[in-house]
C-alpha positions in Angstrom: 137.6 107.1 132.7 136.5 103.7 133.7 133.4 101.7 134.0 133.1 99.7 137.4 130.6 96.9 137.5 130.1 95.1 140.6 127.9 92.2 141.2 126.8 91.4 145.0 124.4 90.0 147.3 121.3 92.1 147.4 121.2 92.3 151.2 124.6 94.3 151.1 123.5 97.1 148.8 122.6 99.6 151.3 126.1 99.0 153.1 127.8 99.5 149.7 125.9 102.6 149.0 126.9 104.0 152.3 130.6 103.4 151.9 130.4 104.9 148.4 128.7 108.1 149.7 131.6 108.3 152.3 134.0 108.0 149.3 132.2 110.9 147.6 130.7 108.6 144.8 127.0 109.3 144.5 126.1 108.4 140.9 125.5 104.7 140.2 123.0 102.5 138.3 121.7 99.5 140.0 120.1 96.3 138.2 118.7 93.2 139.7 120.5 90.3 138.1 120.7 86.3 138.3 123.7 84.3 138.3 125.8 81.5 139.5 129.3 81.0 140.4 131.0 79.0 143.2 127.8 79.0 145.1 126.3 76.6 142.6 122.7 77.2 143.8 120.5 74.8 145.9 117.8 72.3 145.7 114.3 72.8 147.0 110.8 71.1 146.8 107.9 72.5 145.2 104.6 70.5 145.4 106.5 67.3 145.9 109.0 67.7 143.2 112.6 68.4 143.9 114.2 71.4 141.8 117.6 72.6 141.5 117.9 76.5 141.7 121.1 77.3 140.4 120.6 80.9 139.2 120.6 82.9 142.5 119.5 86.7 143.1 122.4 89.2 142.6 122.5 93.0 142.3 124.6 94.6 139.6 126.0 98.1 140.4 127.6 100.1 137.5 129.4 103.2 138.2 131.2 105.5 135.8 134.3 107.3 137.2 137.3 109.2 136.2 140.6 107.8 136.8 141.3 109.1 140.2 138.2 107.8 141.6 138.7 104.2 140.7 140.6 103.1 143.8 138.4 104.7 146.3 135.2 103.5 144.5 136.5 99.8 144.5 137.7 100.0 148.1 134.3 101.2 149.1 132.4 98.5 147.2 134.8 96.0 149.1 134.4 97.6 152.5 130.5 97.2 152.0 130.1 93.9 150.3 132.8 91.6 152.0 131.6 88.9 154.4 134.5 86.6 153.8 132.2 84.0 152.3 131.6 82.4 148.9 129.2 84.7 146.9 130.4 88.0 148.1 130.6 89.0 144.4 132.7 90.1 141.6 134.1 93.6 140.4 134.9 94.4 136.9 136.9 97.4 135.6 136.5 98.5 132.0 137.9 101.4 130.1 135.5 104.0 128.8 136.3 105.3 125.3 134.0 108.3 125.4 131.3 109.8 127.5 128.8 112.4 126.4 126.3 114.4 128.8 123.1 114.5 126.7 121.7 117.7 128.5 124.8 119.9 128.1 126.9 118.1 125.2 129.9 118.0 127.5 132.4 115.4 126.8 134.9 113.2 128.5 135.8 113.6 132.3 133.7 116.5 132.4 130.6 114.6 131.5 131.1 112.1 134.1 131.3 114.8 136.7 
């Protein structure tokens, strides 16, 4: 079992979701996030004062999958989010020690579904 965490541009979220659905991955959690990396932000003027904006809007997608779904999930995220430009995002893959479905009490791979 793995937890896949992906940070990406907000405007590619629908494309990523469509690619995930094509890969038979339907369960995910999505959160708005702020972050900076190689993009380094930009400057803008607000009421005559120049301000540096270095935390850019991103979307964080978390998906718990069984081991046989790791590669299809990662490939789907890449297909949906890649533009080839700086700021496309990052994918992190973490091991999951245990999973418990609260409703039924199922554990392990059966709890992920």
